[in-house]
N, C-alpha and C positions, 0 to 999 in steps of 0.2 A: 610711632611710628606703623602704622597695620603689617605684618606681616602677610606677603603674597600666596593665595591661596593656591593652592597644588592643584592642578586639573588632573581628573581621571583620564587613562590612557581608556582610547573607545573599546567596546566590547568586541573581543571575537567573536566571530558568526558560528564557531563550534560552541564554543560556551553559551553563546546566547541562544540557541537552540536546547543544548541540553536543562537550561534553566527554564527555559516557556513550558518544556515538558515536565519537569518536576515541579512547576510552582511554584518555582524561585523568581527573585525581582529580576527584569533585564530592563536593556537600555530601550528596547522596543517591540513591537510584535516581529516576529520572521518572516521570511518569505521565499517561497519556492515556486521557479515556473512551473514545475512539472515535469513530464518527460513526452515532449510535442511529438506528434507523429513523424515519421521518415519525410513525407512531402511537406511540413510545413519549417522546416530546419532553412531551408535554401529561401523560403519568403521573409524569414526573419532575418537571416543575416544580412539580405539586400537590402531591407528596411534599416537595421541598426548599423550597415558598415562593419560587420563583424566577419568573421573568417572560421572562426572555431566553436564550440560548444562551450569551451570555457570562457573565452572570451565575451560572450554573449553573457551567461550569467553574472561574471564579474561586471559587466556592465549594469545589468540590471538590478543589484545587490543581492543576488541569490545566497540564502544562508545553507542549504542543504545539497547533497548528492546522493542518489540512489545505483547503489552498486552492488548488483543481484550477481552471484558468481556462476547459477544455471543459465543467464541470458548472453553471455561473452560468446561470440563466433567460438568455435570449437571445444568448447567446456564440458559437453558431454562426448566421450568418445567411447562407444559401445563396438567391440571388436567385429559384432556384425551389423553394423551400421543401422539399429534400432534405433527407432524413440524412445525418449526417456519413458513416456505413457503416450501412447496410440492417439495422435491428431484425430477428433472426429471432424470435419470441416465440409463444408459445399456442398454437393450433388450427395456424398455419402452421409451427412449426417442425419442420425436414427435407422440405420442401416446395418451398421457394422461393428454394435460395441459389442464385446467379446462377453460379456454377463447377462445380455439383455435376456435371456430365457434360462439362467442358471437357476438352479433350486439345492445344490449341494456345495457344504464346504471345500470336501474333497477336490472339487473341480477348481474350484478358487487356489488353492492350495496348490496343484499343479499346473497353474499358469505362468509364463515367464513373466516374472517381475525384474524391475531394474535393480541394479547394484550401484551403490556408491563410489564401488571400486572405479568405474568408469566415469567419475568427474575429475576433471582438472579446475583447480580452485587458481590458479597460477594467474591468468589474466587477471582476473579480480583482486587477488592479492598485490599486484604490481601498481593498479591505481589506488588502492588503499594506503601503500608507502608514499606515492605521491600525490596525493592528496590536499596536504597545506591546510590551513585554517578553515575547514568546512564542517558542516554535520555529517558523518558516514552513514546512512540509512543503507541495511546489509544484510545479509543471510539469505538461505534459500529463500523461494518465494511462497513453497509450500502450501499450494492451491487444493488443498488436498479433497475440500468439497466437488470442487470443480470435475477433478479429476475421476472419483468416483463417481459422479453423475455421468460423464461422459462414457466408463467402462460398462454401464447400467443403460444409457439412454435416459433422458431426464424422467419423462413418465415411470420406465419400469422401475428406475429409483425411488421416487413416492410412492409406488405402490408394494413394492417389496418391502419397506419400510414396514410395512402391515402384514406381509403374507410371508416374506423370509427374513425375519431381523438376523438371523444367525449369518446368512450370506451376506448383510449388508456389514455387519459386525467386521466380515472376517476381509472382504474387500478394503472397508476403511483401515483396519489394521495394517493390511500389507501396505497401503500408500503412504499413512502417516510413518509407520516403520522405516520405509526407507529416506523420507524426510528428515526424520530425529536424527539418525546416523547421519544422513548427510550434512545438518546442520553441526554436530557435533563433531565432527572430522575438520570442518571450515572454521568453527567457534577458535577450536586449538590449533588454528594457524593465522587466524585473524587477531585476537585477542583483543587488546586494547587498541589498536585502529579502528574498532567498529564502535561504533555512537549507540545503534539502534537496531533493535531486530525489526524489520517491515517486511509485514508478509500480509497475501491476500487471497481471500474468498467474499466472494459475492454473495450475499445472505439474501438481497431484497431484491424485488422488480420495481416500477417507480410507485405501485402503489399498496406492497405489503410486504412479509417473508415469502420466501418461496415453499419453504415447507412450515409445518405449524411449530409453533413455540415447543409444544412437548415432545414433537419429534427432535425440535434442534435442542431440545436439552438432552434426549434419549442417545440422538446417533451423533451431534456435532462438539457438545461442549466439552465432553471428556477427553477429548483427542486435543481439542482447541485448549485447555488448561494444560496439557501436556504442553504445546508449543510456547505458553507463554510461560510458564516455570521454567524452562530450558533456557528463553531469552534472559530472563530476569538471574538466574543462577550465574550466568555467565558474567553478570555486570552490567549487561543492555537494558534500554528502555524497550519499551515494544511499543509498537506502532501500528494499528490493524489497516489495512485497506480493505473496505466494502462498499461497494456501490449498492443504489436502492435504499428501498423505504424499512430500515432495520430498529427503527425508534423503540419497539416493543422488548428488545435483546437487548438495549444498550444497558441496562442495569445488570445485565448478566456478566457480559463483556467487562464491565470496570470491575465487577465482583472477579473473574478471571484473572486480573492482573493488567489488562491494556492501559497504558499510559497516553495513549494518544491516537484519535479515531479521523480516518482519513475516506474520503475526501470531501464527504458531507454535500451530497447529492443534491444541492439545494431546491429542487423540483420536485425532488421527491416527496410523497404523504408523511408529514412531520420530521423531514430532516431541515427545514428553515432554521437559519439562524437565532432568530429569537423563539423557536419552540425546545431548541436545542440549549440556550440558554438559560429558559426557564428551567428548567428540567435537569441540566446535567453539569451546568457550571460550575465550575471549583472543583469538580470532581476527576474531571478527565481535560486532556490538552484537546487542542482541536486542530486539523491542518486540513484546510479546504476551503470551499462555500462562497467560492466567486463562481456563477452561475454560468455554465458554459453551453447548457440546451438553448437558451434566448438570449442571456443578459450580454456575455461576450462577444456573441455573433453578431447583434441587432444594436446592440446599444451603442450611443457616443462616449468618445472618451471622457465627456463631463458626467455622464449617468454611471459608467465605469467608476471614476474616483469617489463617486458619491455613494455606489455601494459598498465598495471597498470598505469606506468609513464606517457605514452604517453597522458592517459586519464585525468591524471592530469595536465600536462601540458597544454591542453585545457579547461579545465573546471572548474581547483582549481583559486578563493580558497571558492567559495559557492558549494564543494563538499564533499558528504560523498561516498566514495566507497564502491562498494557494487556487487554483483553479477545481470546481468541482467535479471534473475528471481530469487526470495528470496528462491523457496522450491528447493535447490542443491540435484541433485539426486545421486544414488550412483555410476553412470558413470563419476563422477567428482574424478579423482585422489587424495587424502587426501595432498601429496607434492604440489600439485598447489592450495589447497586452503592454505597451510601454506607460499606459495609463494606471494599469493595475498596480503594476512594480512599482510606481511612483508615489501611490497611495498609501502600500503596503510599506514604504518603509519613511515615510513620514514622522 
């Protein structure tokens, strides 16, 4: 009489994503809904009959949570109510950049730089403690490229790479040292509650890199490596968010230790799934890839499912299906979100 075969318990969500990113066998591709815009959540809840974010993510088979300590309300507690880094928004954009006309390193050193002493990690740590069986992507967002760009102004930043590289170096150093120290303090408290260091710097436009590959190597990569090395030193997988056409530097990012690339802006030049699979499959994990510019907005559920299956054929098994930008806007029909999730977890 044949012995009954033992059935394996279903793979946990946390283990699934860890294995996908590590290039180890998993039971299926992963799925992440992303981080929908605040105006999108009421639409999704009304359609799916849910009330909380956790309830909706569970219903869709979501495998990942992004818990960034600096984005919690009240996480930044500067005693003088100053911003961590000055926001350059709206009508002021391009007018009040602190280092727009800076030509001396001394002026950089005299600037009022933020201190990690004013960060409160407890709200994020509380969510990590109660996260349950879910992959936890965390760490400071470390968007140093954007901060440096805002401190100079985009055009000034690009020009000063030529005219005042020492000033660019000084500003970049102060921004990055803040984030490195903040991460170190956060990692000491979070420990093994975190699975992946997830950080973001949008290096591309729709068509190409924002700066030249030579300047990318000179001003960006040395600090970028320090962040990836720091994440790995604490035992975390490293996930990079970069929108835009960054195909030219993906080899560099892999060499620097990036384990997983997000969000795969599907309509940006050379960022389509077929090109990424041809050039990088097997060398890095992928998170994203389902077009939010046209397909999820205008496609039918049938078309959405067909495209998810196409992306899976091309990029699996090291794939976590997700929108090609995490901030799903209210113009994405909820039935298309359902179709994406259903095809992802097939």
